[in-house]
GUKE-92372 format. One record per residue (C-alpha): residue number from 1; residue in three letters; x negated, y, z. Coordinates in steps of 0.05 Angstrom, whole numbers, plus 5000, padded with zeros to 4 digits. Each point is the difference from the previous one (the first is absolute). Example, Ala and Ser with C-alpha at 12.3 -4.5 7.8 and 13.67 -1.06 7.14 Angstrom:
% GUKE-92372
{node 1; "ALA"; {4754; 4910; 5156}} {node 2; "SER"; {4973; 5069; 4987}} 
% end
This chain:
% GUKE-92372
{node 1; "MET"; {5353; 1839; 4730}} {node 2; "THR"; {4914; 4982; 5004}} {node 3; "SER"; {4947; 5050; 4986}} {node 4; "SER"; {5000; 5002; 4925}} {node 5; "ASP"; {5077; 5041; 5018}} {node 6; "PRO"; {4968; 5076; 4980}} {node 7; "ALA"; {5039; 5026; 5052}} {node 8; "LEU"; {4964; 4958; 5049}} {node 9; "PRO"; {4919; 5017; 5018}} {node 10; "PRO"; {4952; 4965; 4959}} {node 11; "ARG"; {4958; 4940; 5016}} {node 12; "LEU"; {4925; 5010; 4982}} {node 13; "GLY"; {5014; 5019; 4930}} {node 14; "GLY"; {4939; 5048; 4989}} {node 15; "LEU"; {4946; 4934; 5023}} {node 16; "THR"; {4956; 4971; 4956}} {node 17; "PHE"; {4967; 4960; 5056}} {node 18; "HIS"; {5037; 4982; 5070}} {node 19; "GLY"; {4926; 5013; 5032}} {node 20; "PRO"; {4961; 5063; 4997}} {node 21; "LEU"; {4959; 4977; 4942}} {node 22; "SER"; {4987; 5037; 4939}} {node 23; "GLU"; {5003; 4987; 4938}} {node 24; "ASP"; {4924; 5001; 4991}} {node 25; "ARG"; {4989; 4943; 5049}} {node 26; "ALA"; {5050; 4973; 4973}} {node 27; "ALA"; {4964; 4992; 4937}} {node 28; "ARG"; {4933; 4963; 5029}} {node 29; "LEU"; {5041; 4957; 5044}} {node 30; "LEU"; {5036; 4975; 4939}} {node 31; "GLY"; {4940; 5003; 4955}} {node 32; "ARG"; {4956; 4944; 5046}} {node 33; "LEU"; {5056; 4961; 5006}} {node 34; "ALA"; {5021; 4991; 4935}} {node 35; "ALA"; {4919; 4996; 4974}} {node 36; "ALA"; {5003; 4929; 5045}} {node 37; "GLY"; {5059; 4970; 4963}} {node 38; "PRO"; {5050; 4982; 5034}} {node 39; "ALA"; {5050; 4945; 4966}} {node 40; "ASP"; {5050; 5018; 5056}} {node 41; "VAL"; {5014; 5047; 5062}} {node 42; "LEU"; {5046; 5000; 5048}} {node 43; "ASP"; {5008; 5071; 5040}} {node 44; "ILE"; {5040; 5004; 5069}} {node 45; "GLY"; {5036; 5048; 5015}} {node 46; "CYS"; {5002; 5035; 4943}} {node 47; "GLY"; {5054; 5050; 5004}} {node 48; "TRP"; {5019; 5018; 4929}} {node 49; "GLY"; {4930; 4973; 4982}} {node 50; "GLU"; {4958; 5051; 4949}} {node 51; "LEU"; {4938; 4970; 5017}} {node 52; "LEU"; {5024; 4939; 4989}} {node 53; "LEU"; {5025; 5012; 4926}} {node 54; "ARG"; {4932; 5044; 4980}} {node 55; "LEU"; {4970; 4931; 5013}} {node 56; "LEU"; {5038; 4961; 4952}} {node 57; "ASP"; {4992; 5050; 4953}} {node 58; "ALA"; {4923; 5004; 5009}} {node 59; "VAL"; {4991; 4930; 4993}} {node 60; "PRO"; {5058; 4974; 4950}} {node 61; "SER"; {4983; 4921; 5016}} {node 62; "ALA"; {5022; 5015; 5077}} {node 63; "GLU"; {5064; 4986; 5027}} {node 64; "GLY"; {5037; 5023; 5062}} {node 65; "THR"; {5045; 5005; 5066}} {node 66; "GLY"; {5014; 5047; 5046}} {node 67; "ILE"; {5037; 4983; 5061}} {node 68; "ASP"; {5027; 5055; 5051}} {node 69; "ILE"; {5065; 4994; 5047}} {node 70; "ASP"; {5019; 5077; 4967}} {node 71; "ALA"; {5058; 4974; 4937}} {node 72; "GLU"; {5005; 5086; 4979}} {node 73; "ASP"; {4917; 4993; 4993}} {node 74; "LEU"; {5006; 4935; 4963}} {node 75; "ALA"; {5046; 5030; 4959}} {node 76; "ARG"; {4962; 5066; 4981}} {node 77; "GLY"; {4955; 4933; 4984}} {node 78; "ARG"; {5029; 4977; 4951}} {node 79; "ALA"; {5028; 5056; 4966}} {node 80; "LEU"; {4929; 5027; 4990}} {node 81; "ALA"; {4980; 4921; 4979}} {node 82; "GLU"; {5047; 5010; 4939}} {node 83; "GLU"; {4979; 5078; 4975}} {node 84; "ARG"; {4913; 4963; 5003}} {node 85; "GLY"; {5027; 4934; 4965}} {node 86; "LEU"; {4982; 4965; 5054}} {node 87; "ALA"; {5058; 4963; 5025}} {node 88; "ASP"; {4984; 4936; 4967}} {node 89; "ARG"; {4930; 4999; 5034}} {node 90; "VAL"; {5036; 5024; 5070}} {node 91; "ALA"; {5041; 4973; 5063}} {node 92; "PHE"; {5024; 5044; 5051}} {node 93; "VAL"; {5028; 4952; 5059}} {node 94; "GLU"; {5039; 5031; 5063}} {node 95; "GLU"; {4973; 4953; 5051}} {node 96; "SER"; {4955; 5001; 5054}} {node 97; "ALA"; {4932; 4987; 4994}} {node 98; "LEU"; {4983; 4968; 5071}} {node 99; "GLY"; {4978; 4925; 4983}} {node 100; "THR"; {4998; 5015; 4932}} {node 101; "ASP"; {4980; 4936; 4958}} {node 102; "ARG"; {4992; 5050; 4929}} {node 103; "GLY"; {4936; 4996; 5002}} {node 104; "PRO"; {4943; 4980; 4988}} {node 105; "VAL"; {5000; 5054; 4950}} {node 106; "ASP"; {4931; 5026; 4965}} {node 107; "ALA"; {5011; 5070; 5026}} {node 108; "VAL"; {5046; 5034; 5058}} {node 109; "LEU"; {5022; 5064; 5016}} {node 110; "CYS"; {5014; 5018; 5064}} {node 111; "LEU"; {5010; 5088; 5010}} {node 112; "GLY"; {5036; 5019; 5069}} {node 113; "SER"; {5027; 4940; 5011}} {node 114; "SER"; {4969; 4947; 5047}} {node 115; "GLN"; {5043; 4993; 5048}} {node 116; "ALA"; {5045; 4962; 4954}} {node 117; "LEU"; {4946; 4946; 5009}} {node 118; "CYS"; {5002; 5007; 5074}} {node 119; "ASP"; {5047; 4969; 5043}} {node 120; "PRO"; {5054; 5065; 5023}} {node 121; "GLY"; {5026; 4968; 5064}} {node 122; "LEU"; {4915; 5023; 5012}} {node 123; "PRO"; {4953; 5055; 5001}} {node 124; "HIS"; {4978; 5009; 4925}} {node 125; "ASP"; {4932; 4966; 5000}} {node 126; "PRO"; {4956; 5003; 4941}} {node 127; "ALA"; {4957; 4948; 5014}} {node 128; "ALA"; {5064; 4949; 4981}} {node 129; "ALA"; {5020; 5048; 4952}} {node 130; "LEU"; {4932; 4986; 4962}} {node 131; "ARG"; {5005; 4921; 5009}} {node 132; "GLU"; {5054; 5008; 4976}} {node 133; "LEU"; {4973; 5029; 4936}} {node 134; "ARG"; {4946; 4961; 4998}} {node 135; "ARG"; {5047; 4943; 4995}} {node 136; "LEU"; {5037; 5043; 4943}} {node 137; "VAL"; {4940; 5009; 4951}} {node 138; "ARG"; {4960; 4945; 4967}} {node 139; "PRO"; {4926; 4990; 5007}} {node 140; "GLY"; {4951; 5052; 4968}} {node 141; "GLY"; {5070; 5043; 4991}} {node 142; "ARG"; {5009; 5078; 5024}} {node 143; "VAL"; {5056; 5028; 5043}} {node 144; "VAL"; {5003; 5078; 5001}} {node 145; "LEU"; {5019; 5010; 5068}} {node 146; "GLY"; {5027; 5068; 5034}} {node 147; "GLU"; {5005; 5006; 5061}} {node 148; "GLY"; {4991; 5050; 5064}} {node 149; "PHE"; {4958; 5011; 5051}} {node 150; "TRP"; {4974; 5056; 5042}} {node 151; "GLU"; {4963; 5053; 4971}} {node 152; "ARG"; {4965; 5026; 5082}} {node 153; "ALA"; {5043; 4967; 5057}} {node 154; "PRO"; {5065; 5040; 5022}} {node 155; "THR"; {5010; 5049; 5051}} {node 156; "GLY"; {5066; 4981; 5042}} {node 157; "ALA"; {5021; 5058; 4973}} {node 158; "GLU"; {5006; 4985; 4931}} {node 159; "LEU"; {5021; 4934; 5016}} {node 160; "ALA"; {5060; 5021; 5032}} {node 161; "GLY"; {5013; 5050; 4941}} {node 162; "MET"; {5004; 4934; 4951}} {node 163; "TRP"; {5035; 4943; 4984}} {node 164; "PRO"; {5045; 4980; 5062}} {node 165; "GLY"; {4962; 4956; 5044}} {node 166; "ALA"; {4932; 5020; 4973}} {node 167; "ARG"; {4954; 4972; 5032}} {node 168; "ALA"; {4912; 4996; 4995}} {node 169; "ASP"; {5000; 4930; 4988}} {node 170; "ASP"; {5056; 5002; 4936}} {node 171; "HIS"; {4941; 5013; 4939}} {node 172; "LEU"; {4909; 4978; 5016}} {node 173; "SER"; {4944; 5033; 4972}} {node 174; "LEU"; {4980; 4996; 4937}} {node 175; "GLY"; {4933; 4950; 5016}} {node 176; "ALA"; {5049; 4960; 5040}} {node 177; "LEU"; {5057; 4987; 4940}} {node 178; "VAL"; {4934; 4990; 4956}} {node 179; "ASP"; {4978; 4944; 5045}} {node 180; "LEU"; {5061; 4969; 5013}} {node 181; "ALA"; {5010; 4993; 4920}} {node 182; "ILE"; {4930; 4958; 4992}} {node 183; "GLY"; {5013; 4973; 5066}} {node 184; "ALA"; {5069; 4974; 4952}} {node 185; "GLY"; {4948; 4976; 4938}} {node 186; "PHE"; {4989; 5062; 4962}} {node 187; "ARG"; {4951; 5044; 4975}} {node 188; "PRO"; {5015; 5066; 4995}} {node 189; "ALA"; {4974; 5019; 4933}} {node 190; "TRP"; {5039; 5076; 5005}} {node 191; "ILE"; {5024; 5032; 5056}} {node 192; "GLU"; {5030; 5080; 4995}} {node 193; "THR"; {5041; 5029; 5036}} {node 194; "ALA"; {5050; 5056; 4985}} {node 195; "SER"; {4979; 5071; 5000}} {node 196; "ALA"; {5032; 5066; 5032}} {node 197; "GLU"; {5029; 5027; 4927}} {node 198; "GLU"; {5046; 4929; 4993}} {node 199; "TRP"; {5026; 4999; 5063}} {node 200; "GLU"; {5023; 5065; 4986}} {node 201; "GLU"; {5041; 4988; 4938}} {node 202; "PHE"; {5026; 4931; 5033}} {node 203; "GLU"; {5031; 5034; 5050}} {node 204; "SER"; {5009; 5065; 4968}} {node 205; "GLY"; {5028; 4948; 4953}} {node 206; "TYR"; {5036; 4962; 5036}} {node 207; "ARG"; {5056; 5048; 5030}} {node 208; "TYR"; {4994; 5058; 4934}} {node 209; "ASP"; {5072; 4973; 4969}} {node 210; "THR"; {5033; 4994; 5062}} {node 211; "GLU"; {4971; 5074; 5028}} {node 212; "VAL"; {5035; 5021; 4916}} {node 213; "TRP"; {5069; 4969; 5020}} {node 214; "LEU"; {4997; 5023; 5080}} {node 215; "ALA"; {4989; 5065; 4979}} {node 216; "ALA"; {5046; 5007; 4947}} {node 217; "ASN"; {5051; 4958; 5042}} {node 218; "PRO"; {5004; 5029; 5072}} {node 219; "GLY"; {5075; 4993; 5015}} {node 220; "HIS"; {4988; 4920; 4971}} {node 221; "PRO"; {5029; 4960; 5037}} {node 222; "LEU"; {4943; 4956; 5004}} {node 223; "ALA"; {4962; 5059; 5014}} {node 224; "ALA"; {4991; 5008; 5067}} {node 225; "GLU"; {4980; 4921; 5008}} {node 226; "THR"; {4954; 5006; 4939}} {node 227; "ARG"; {4952; 5062; 5033}} {node 228; "GLU"; {4996; 4966; 5062}} {node 229; "ARG"; {4965; 4934; 4961}} {node 230; "VAL"; {4959; 5055; 4970}} {node 231; "ASP"; {4988; 5047; 5044}} {node 232; "ARG"; {4976; 4946; 5044}} {node 233; "GLN"; {4954; 4956; 4942}} {node 234; "ARG"; {4975; 5062; 4994}} {node 235; "SER"; {4981; 5018; 5069}} {node 236; "GLY"; {4976; 4933; 5010}} {node 237; "TRP"; {4954; 5021; 4938}} {node 238; "LEU"; {4970; 5058; 5023}} {node 239; "ASN"; {5002; 4998; 5083}} {node 240; "GLY"; {4977; 4929; 5004}} {node 241; "TYR"; {4965; 4957; 4946}} {node 242; "ARG"; {4963; 5055; 4950}} {node 243; "GLY"; {4930; 4986; 5006}} {node 244; "VAL"; {5003; 4944; 5046}} {node 245; "LEU"; {5037; 4947; 4950}} {node 246; "GLY"; {4962; 4966; 4955}} {node 247; "ILE"; {5016; 4975; 4928}} {node 248; "ALA"; {4944; 4941; 4973}} {node 249; "TYR"; {5003; 4972; 4944}} {node 250; "LEU"; {4954; 4939; 4998}} {node 251; "THR"; {4987; 4957; 4941}} {node 252; "LEU"; {4987; 4928; 5034}} {node 253; "VAL"; {4976; 4943; 4947}} {node 254; "ALA"; {5010; 4933; 5041}} {node 255; "VAL"; {4932; 4957; 5014}} {node 256; "ALA"; {5000; 4941; 4964}} {node 257; "GLU"; {5016; 4933; 5034}} {node 258; "ASP"; {4943; 4950; 5021}} 
% end
């Protein structure tokens, strides 16, 4: 049995993007990318590749590759590509992004997935991820990076309410993150951050289908463990990182080599 079984709680079916990203912001991000006319696009930790597919639709001459380790998300991406007539211009590949040789390309998408470019045995290192992104894009090419940052320093109580083992050094400030991007060989062409409304749409949308399922199936054999998981996720947001953790969307241009 899989999560596609109607007797089981659904998985992320109500989300368009796997992150706090509105339709308006996505259109602006993609408009700037499409204006640069990329020939090839790489999506790191692509999930079902909604942004990648929209960019390919906007640039009919472009081809794209999405890499992820979640087979279910990749299957959803392939189905979406078929529906939109893009299957011949995109590949969804189940593999690790660490050390990937799928660059350099004209444009890289990496939204909420920079950890895929870092050594899993070490703490998350945004500087290392940015160096990898620079390696994967041609001079003058674009990277759209969606990366967490602290809106303000979290309190001890807030850290305790977040994910297990949350630490004050899990993220940087927005200024420090942008400085790292510059140090890695980029110019920050556009800096924007997710709004409170985008966060609420994402957090509620992330759980919506499952909450409705739980209300209708309180006695299901999987209800107790599902309820515990969803309650823990919601509590982490409301009692931990809400208003503390931000998401920056950085449109970065790779500096030309001397």
